[in-house]
C-alpha positions as CSV (number, residue, x, y, z in Angstrom):
1,M,145.2,115.4,74.2
2,A,146.6,115.9,71.1
3,R,143.6,118.2,69.6
4,R,144.7,120.4,72.9
5,R,148.5,120.4,72.2
6,N,147.6,121.2,68.5
7,A,144.9,124.2,68.8
8,G,146.7,126.5,66.8
9,L,147.7,124.6,63.7
10,P,145.8,125.3,60.7
11,G,144.3,122.6,58.6
12,L,144.2,119.8,61.4
13,D,141.5,116.9,61.8
14,Y,141.5,114.3,64.7
15,A,139.0,111.7,64.2
16,V,138.5,107.9,65.7
17,L,138.3,105.5,63.7
18,Q,135.2,103.8,64.8
19,G,135.2,100.0,63.3
20,N,136.4,100.1,59.8
21,D,135.1,103.5,58.2
22,L,137.3,106.4,57.9
23,P,136.4,109.2,58.8
24,F,138.0,111.5,56.1
25,A,137.6,111.2,52.6
26,G,141.0,110.5,50.8
27,P,142.9,109.2,48.9
28,F,146.4,110.3,51.3
29,D,149.6,110.2,49.9
30,L,150.8,108.9,53.5
31,V,149.1,107.0,56.2
32,Y,150.3,107.1,59.4
33,A,149.9,104.9,62.6
34,A,151.8,104.6,65.7
35,N,151.9,102.5,68.5
36,V,148.1,101.6,67.3
37,F,148.5,98.2,66.1
38,H,149.1,96.6,68.9
39,H,145.5,97.4,70.5
40,V,143.9,96.2,67.1
41,P,142.6,92.7,67.9
42,P,144.8,90.0,66.3
43,G,141.1,89.1,64.1
44,S,140.7,92.6,62.8
45,R,144.0,93.7,61.8
46,E,144.3,92.3,58.4
47,E,140.8,94.0,57.6
48,T,142.2,97.4,59.6
49,L,145.2,97.6,57.3
50,G,143.0,96.7,54.2
51,V,141.1,99.5,55.3
52,L,144.1,102.1,55.5
53,R,145.6,100.6,51.8
54,R,142.0,101.5,50.1
55,A,142.8,105.0,51.9
56,L,146.2,105.8,50.3
57,S,146.9,106.6,46.7
58,P,148.4,105.4,44.1
59,E,152.0,106.8,45.0
60,G,151.3,106.7,48.9
61,R,152.4,105.0,51.8
62,L,151.7,103.3,55.3
63,L,154.3,104.0,58.4
64,L,153.3,102.0,60.6
65,F,155.2,102.1,63.8
66,E,155.1,99.4,66.6
67,H,156.8,98.1,69.8
68,N,159.0,95.0,68.9
69,P,158.5,92.7,71.3
70,W,161.5,91.2,70.5
71,N,162.9,93.8,72.6
72,P,163.0,92.7,76.1
73,F,162.7,96.4,77.8
74,T,159.7,97.0,75.2
75,R,158.2,94.1,76.6
76,R,158.8,95.0,80.1
77,A,157.5,98.8,79.3
78,V,154.4,97.3,77.7
79,A,153.5,94.6,80.4
80,R,153.9,98.1,82.9
81,C,151.4,100.6,81.0
82,P,148.0,100.5,82.1
83,L,147.0,102.0,78.5
84,D,148.6,98.5,76.7
85,Q,146.5,96.4,79.5
86,G,145.5,93.5,76.8
87,A,147.2,94.7,74.0
88,A,149.0,91.8,71.6
89,L,152.3,92.8,70.5
90,L,153.2,92.1,66.7
91,S,156.3,91.3,65.3
92,S,158.1,92.9,62.5
93,S,158.0,89.8,60.5
94,L,153.7,89.3,61.3
95,A,153.5,92.8,59.9
96,R,155.4,92.3,57.4
97,R,153.2,89.6,55.8
98,L,149.8,91.0,56.8
99,L,151.1,93.7,54.4
100,A,151.4,91.8,52.1
101,R,148.5,90.0,52.2
102,E,146.6,93.0,51.8
103,G,148.4,93.9,48.7
104,F,151.2,96.1,50.2
105,R,154.1,96.5,48.1
106,D,157.7,97.7,48.7
107,I,157.7,96.6,52.3
108,R,160.6,97.5,54.4
109,I,161.4,97.4,58.2
110,R,163.2,98.9,60.1
111,Y,164.5,99.1,63.8
112,L,164.7,102.4,66.2
113,L,165.2,103.6,69.8
114,F,168.1,101.1,70.8
115,F,169.5,103.6,73.2
116,P,167.7,104.6,76.6
117,A,168.2,108.8,77.4
118,P,171.4,107.7,79.6
119,L,172.5,106.8,76.1
120,R,172.0,108.9,74.5
121,F,175.9,109.8,73.6
122,L,175.3,107.0,71.2
123,L,172.6,108.1,69.0
124,F,174.7,108.5,65.9
125,L,175.1,104.3,66.2
126,E,170.9,103.9,65.2
127,P,171.5,104.3,61.7
128,G,173.8,101.8,61.4
129,L,172.2,99.5,63.5
130,A,168.7,100.1,61.5
131,R,168.5,95.8,60.1
132,L,168.7,94.4,63.6
133,P,165.6,93.5,65.5
134,L,166.7,94.6,69.2
135,G,165.7,98.0,68.7
136,A,162.5,99.4,71.1
137,Q,159.8,99.8,68.2
138,Y,160.3,99.2,64.6
139,L,159.1,101.3,61.6
140,A,157.2,99.1,58.8
141,S,156.9,101.0,55.5
142,A,154.6,100.1,52.3
143,A,153.2,101.5,49.1
144,S,149.9,100.8,48.5
145,G,150.5,98.7,45.9
146,W,147.5,100.9,43.7
147,A,150.4,102.0,41.2
148,D,151.6,99.0,40.8
149,R,149.9,98.5,36.4
150,R,148.6,94.4,37.6
151,V,146.6,95.8,40.2
152,T,143.8,98.0,40.2
153,P,142.1,100.2,43.1
154,P,138.3,99.8,44.5
155,P,136.1,101.9,42.4
156,G,136.7,105.6,43.9
157,Q,138.9,104.5,46.1
158,G,143.1,105.0,45.5
159,T,142.9,107.6,42.9
160,P,143.4,110.9,43.0
161,P,140.0,112.9,42.9
């Protein structure tokens, strides 16, 4: 669907991650994963984060958007969505722990999507609510950690070409 929708945009390429082999050569300054990790089996999440971290440049960041399981409306929407059947939501606190275990640094959590469409006139309040863990989704932003002098990237990874 994304390939069809963006067919006219030059320089875009799409691929599905098969196992933990990235279909693109890195390093990248930004890796973006939107509502993906609740579909990754819980026992594979750390390994998948490690793959994404190794694909980042020393100054690179991972942006991880996920559904917030602490929001009852999110849990209800996920329970009713056929695409999410069998998915295991992960809390922001679990995401933070997994990111830290994999060596990410400067981990920041921000909550989003507090108001449904009928209340969109309240959207101006969202930036002030970003620390309140009740938004429908959250953003976990994390630095690769390779720029930290105490951390060395694996050979051929995390360094500019």
